[in-house]
N, C-alpha and C positions, 0 to 999 in steps of 0.2 A: 418567130412567124407569128400570122396574124389569124384565127381563125375568121372561117365566111360565118357573118353573124348567119345567115338564113339557117343553118344548121344546126350553130350549135344551140344546147339547151339555152334559154333563158333562169339566172341566177333566181333564184327565192329568196325576198328577203327577212334579214335573222328572225325570228322566232322575238315576241315581246315576250319579259320574264315578266309576272306579276309577282311583288312581294310586298308583304308583312310590315307596316308602320306601330307604330306605337305613338300616337297624340296624346298629349298631356295638355290643359290649359289651366292655372291655377284656379279653384273654386267652381269648376265644370266636373273635374275627373278625366280619366284614360278612356281612350277609343283606340280599339285596335280596329286598322282598315289596310285593307288591300287594296295595292294601285301600281302602277307601272311605274314613277320614281316617288321620290322623294315629296318633290314638287305637287306632281297632283293629289299624296295624302294632303299634303297642306290644304289644299283648294279643296277639298273633300270636306275637310273638316270645318272650314270656312264656313258652307255652307247655312250651319247652325242660323237658327236666328238671333242667337244671342250675339251674334258677330255679324250681321245684318250693316249695322252702319258704321262699323268700322273696315276703315285700307287694308290691302291684303299686308304691305309696309309694315303700319300695327300691328297688326294679326302676329306676324312674323317676332315681333317682336317680344309675344306672353304667350308663345306656342313653344312647349318642347316635342321632338320628333328623334324618333330613332326606327331604321330599321330592324327585327327580329329578327336572329340567327336561328331558335331554334321552333319548332310548329309547337303551336297550341295543343295543350291536352282536349280541352272541348274548344271543337271546331265549331259548336253552335249550329250540328245539325242532328242532335240525339234524337228532339221528338219529331223530327221528320222520318228519320231511318225506323222510329219505336210505331208509331200511327199509321205511315204509309210502306212499310217492307221493304223503300226504297234506300239500298246501301251506298250511299251519297258520303264521298269521301272528298277533300280538297286535293287541288291537282289533278285530279283524277280525269280521265275525257269522259265526255257527253256527247251527247245529239241531242236536236227539239225533233220532236217524235209527233208532236199535236199537228193533225193533218193543216186545220183550222188556222196557225200562224203564222207571223210574213216570216218566219225562220224558220221552215219545219226543210229537216234534211239540215241545217246547217250544224257544225259541229265546235265543239268548244269545251272550256277545262274550268272544274268549279271553283269558285272562288269562297274566301273565307264567308261566313255568313252574314256578320256585319251589325245591323240594327235589326236587321229581320228575317225570324228564326224558322217564319211560315213556308218563306218560298227558297229556291235555290237559286245562289250568285251565281251567274255564268259567264265566264269569257269567252264569248264567240272568235272564231279564228278573225283576223281582218277586221274585229273592233275595236275599238279602244274605250267604249265603255261599257261597263258590265250589265249584263240584265238581268232582271227576274225572273224567276219560273215555278212554275205550280210542281208538284214534284211528280205528279202523274205523267206532264208533257215532258220532259225527258225523260232518254234513255240512257243508261250508264253502260250499257254493252254496246258497243258502235258495229251497225251490221258491214259487213260488207259489201251488202248494195241497197240503196236507201229510195223507196218504188218514187215516183212522181204524186205528188197529192191530187185528192179526185176533185 
């Protein structure tokens, strides 16, 4: 029996799961990258200036990457927790509370700090690219009601 499409609720797209990947290149060390897929982690790692002239196929021949199964002991946010008093934790929900931001009121999840320990890396819902926010521009307790920006 078919449901009436006018009265049936729309299906939500499945939630995108960000995973941690260890990416290593001989002579360059190891980088921990939060990405939606292994391919995305490799693309982010290739963005380094040292690999600019190399094709992606060539880069794939020299790189080693695997998904991390265990959480990292150091998430990179220790400085922010101590200096700003913001209880930032990886995978914790947050919202953009800066009314001057074009992303004001949007909700997302905190990602691994990566290269920047001065900003909070956030994956906003509906975005495939993580964004960096100043620690005071995000709230860790999502309110039930978010007022419109002034």
